[in-house]
KOLVEX-69213 format. One record per residue (C-alpha): x, y, z. Coordinates in steps of 0.2 Angstrom, whole numbers, plus 5000, padded with zeros to 4 digits. Each point is the difference from the previous one (the first is absolute). Layout:
// KOLVEX-69213
X, Y, Z
...
***
This chain:
// KOLVEX-69213
4986, 5095, 5365
5009, 4985, 4994
4996, 5005, 4982
5007, 5017, 5003
5016, 4994, 5007
5002, 4989, 4985
4997, 5014, 4988
5013, 5011, 5009
5013, 4986, 4999
4997, 4998, 4981
5001, 5019, 4998
5016, 5000, 5010
5008, 4985, 4990
4996, 5009, 4984
5007, 5016, 5006
5016, 4991, 5006
5001, 4991, 4984
4999, 5016, 4990
5013, 5008, 5011
5012, 4985, 4998
4997, 5001, 4981
5005, 5018, 5000
5017, 4997, 5009
5015, 4998, 4988
5004, 4982, 4997
5017, 4995, 5007
5011, 4995, 4986
5012, 4986, 5001
5018, 5008, 5001
5011, 4997, 4985
5016, 4993, 5006
5015, 4995, 4990
5017, 4991, 5004
5016, 5004, 4991
5016, 4991, 5000
5014, 5013, 5001
5014, 4987, 4998
4993, 4994, 4984
4998, 5018, 4994
5017, 5005, 5004
5007, 4985, 4991
4989, 4999, 4985
4997, 5018, 4996
5010, 5009, 4987
5005, 5012, 5014
5007, 4986, 5011
5009, 4992, 4985
5008, 5017, 4996
5006, 5002, 5018
5007, 4982, 5000
5009, 5003, 4983
5006, 5017, 5005
5008, 4992, 5016
5008, 4986, 4991
5007, 5012, 4987
5006, 5012, 5014
5009, 4987, 5010
5006, 4987, 4987
5017, 5009, 4997
5004, 4999, 5019
4994, 4982, 5001
5012, 4995, 4985
5014, 5009, 5009
4996, 4992, 5016
4999, 4983, 4992
5017, 5003, 4991
5007, 5005, 5017
4994, 4984, 5008
5007, 4990, 4987
5017, 5008, 5002
4999, 4997, 5019
4996, 4982, 4996
5014, 4998, 4988
5012, 5007, 5014
4993, 4987, 5012
5002, 4986, 4988
5018, 5005, 4996
5004, 5002, 5018
4994, 4982, 5004
5008, 4993, 4984
5017, 5008, 5001
5001, 5004, 5019
5010, 4985, 5004
5013, 5004, 4988
5001, 5019, 5003
5013, 5008, 5011
4995, 5007, 5017
5000, 5017, 4993
4990, 4996, 4984
4988, 4991, 5010
4997, 5014, 5013
4998, 5012, 4985
4988, 4989, 4991
4990, 4998, 5016
4999, 5018, 5003
4995, 5004, 4982
4986, 4986, 5002
4994, 5008, 5017
5000, 5018, 4993
4991, 4994, 4985
4987, 4990, 5009
4997, 5015, 5012
4999, 5012, 4986
4988, 4988, 4991
4989, 4999, 5015
4999, 5018, 5003
4996, 5003, 4982
4986, 4987, 5001
4993, 5008, 5015
5000, 5017, 4993
4991, 4994, 4984
4987, 4991, 5010
4997, 5016, 5011
4999, 5010, 4984
4988, 4988, 4991
4989, 4999, 5016
4999, 5019, 5002
4996, 5003, 4981
4987, 4985, 5000
4991, 5008, 5015
5000, 5017, 4992
4993, 4993, 4983
4988, 4989, 5008
4993, 5014, 5011
4998, 5010, 4984
4992, 4985, 4991
4988, 4997, 5015
4994, 5018, 5000
4996, 4998, 4981
4991, 4984, 5003
4990, 5007, 5015
4995, 5015, 4990
4994, 4989, 4985
4990, 4989, 5012
4992, 5015, 5008
4996, 5008, 4983
4993, 4983, 4994
4990, 4998, 5016
4992, 5017, 4999
4996, 4998, 4981
4992, 4983, 5003
4990, 5005, 5015
5009, 4989, 5013
4997, 5004, 5019
5015, 4990, 5006
5016, 4992, 4992
5010, 4989, 5011
5018, 4994, 4997
5001, 4981, 4997
5014, 4998, 5013
4988, 5005, 5014
4985, 4990, 4994
4997, 4982, 5007
4987, 4996, 4987
4992, 5008, 4985
4991, 4993, 4985
5008, 5003, 4984
4986, 5011, 4994
5006, 5013, 5012
5018, 5000, 4993
5002, 5015, 4990
5019, 4997, 4997
4998, 4996, 4981
4990, 5015, 4997
5013, 5012, 5009
5014, 4991, 4991
4991, 5003, 4983
4999, 5019, 5006
5019, 5000, 5004
5004, 4992, 4984
4990, 5013, 4991
5011, 5013, 5008
5017, 4993, 4994
5016, 4995, 5009
5004, 5016, 5009
4999, 4998, 5019
4998, 5019, 5001
4985, 5001, 4989
4986, 5009, 5007
4984, 4991, 5001
4986, 5006, 4988
4986, 5009, 5008
4984, 4991, 5004
4987, 5000, 4986
4989, 5015, 5000
4983, 4996, 5007
4985, 5005, 4989
4992, 5016, 5005
4985, 4999, 5012
4983, 5004, 4994
***
């Protein structure tokens, strides 16, 4: 009887081992990490957005700078010559200075608001381009999960796919509106 139980146990172990061998092996998930900030700053699309913003707002910034210098000049003249001015001249100079300073502050606030709104609009468009490129790259390279660097506490540099995605963005050129290329075609199944 003892021998019979031992034989059954051996048969059972062989059967269980065969069943385990027939199960699919659990593959390690392929996980990547991407630094969106780096991609936004170093990609041609990000550089194009920043250059476009500079070019768009440079004339208004120069005008604002000139306006600020004019206000400063009025203030300096008032301080320098205020003691020798008549009461009427001094009152007029003070009013011109206050009006100029108020106009300058209003113009500066409007410029900042316009720049912020435009930057948010462009960065949103750029973010969509980068996310689509990361998705395309991830699918093409067989990643199971890609995380943003900003939300990761630790990652080995081997899982950082930022340089590869940056290379893909560079291959697309400088337009933030550029559509990502389709993922490479898979070979036909046999």
